[in-house]
C-alpha positions in Angstrom: -47.6 -9.7 -55.0 -48.5 -7.2 -52.3 -46.1 -5.4 -50.2 -47.3 -7.6 -47.3 -46.1 -10.7 -49.1 -42.7 -9.2 -49.9 -42.4 -8.1 -46.3 -43.1 -11.7 -45.1 -40.6 -13.1 -47.6 -38.0 -10.7 -46.4 -38.8 -11.6 -42.7 -38.3 -15.3 -43.4 -35.1 -14.7 -45.3 -33.7 -12.5 -42.6 -34.9 -14.6 -39.6 -34.6 -18.2 -40.8 -32.6 -18.5 -44.0 -29.8 -16.0 -43.9 -28.3 -17.0 -40.5 -27.7 -20.5 -41.7 -26.1 -19.4 -45.0 -23.9 -16.8 -43.2 -22.6 -19.5 -40.9 -21.1 -21.1 -44.0 -19.7 -17.9 -45.4 -22.7 -17.2 -47.7 -25.6 -14.8 -47.9 -28.8 -14.3 -49.8 -30.5 -11.2 -51.3 -34.2 -11.0 -52.3 -34.2 -9.5 -55.7 -37.9 -9.6 -56.6 -41.2 -11.0 -55.5 -43.3 -11.4 -58.7 -47.0 -11.2 -59.0 -47.1 -14.9 -60.1 -45.6 -16.0 -56.8 -42.0 -16.4 -58.1 -39.3 -15.2 -55.7 -36.0 -14.3 -57.3 -33.0 -14.4 -55.1 -29.3 -13.9 -55.4 -26.9 -16.2 -53.5 -23.8 -14.4 -52.4 -20.4 -15.2 -50.9 -19.5 -18.8 -50.7 -23.0 -19.8 -51.8 -22.6 -18.2 -55.2 -20.0 -20.6 -56.5 -20.9 -23.6 -54.3 -21.7 -26.9 -56.2 -24.5 -27.5 -53.7 -26.2 -24.1 -54.3 -29.0 -25.7 -56.4 -29.8 -28.0 -53.5 -29.6 -25.2 -51.0 -32.0 -23.2 -53.2 -34.5 -26.0 -53.6 -34.3 -27.8 -50.2 -33.5 -24.9 -47.9 -34.7 -21.6 -49.4 -37.7 -22.7 -51.5 -39.2 -25.1 -49.0 -38.8 -22.7 -46.1 -40.4 -19.9 -48.0 -43.3 -22.0 -49.3 -44.0 -23.2 -45.8 -44.0 -19.8 -44.2 -45.5 -17.8 -47.1 -48.2 -19.8 -48.9 -48.3 -17.3 -51.8 -44.8 -18.3 -52.9 -45.0 -20.7 -55.8 -41.3 -21.1 -56.7 -37.9 -19.6 -56.1 -35.3 -18.8 -58.8 -31.7 -17.9 -58.4 -30.5 -14.9 -60.5 -26.9 -13.9 -61.1 
C-alpha cells in the first residue's frame, strides 16, 4: 500500500476508532498496512483481554476502515 493509504488508515483510527476504545479503557495501534490491503492492529489496554475484542475488531474496526478506506480488504489483530 502507498503512504497515502497508510496515512488515511491512521487518520480513521485516530479520529473515529480510538476515541471510542479509549472511553472504555482500551486503545489501538496500527502495526502494518500490507500491500494486499490487510491492516494489522494491536488492541491495547482493556481491549487486549476483553472477551468481545473479536467483535470489536470485526464490527467496529474493520467495518469502519473498509468504509473510509476502500483499499482495506481485511483487518487482523496481532499480539
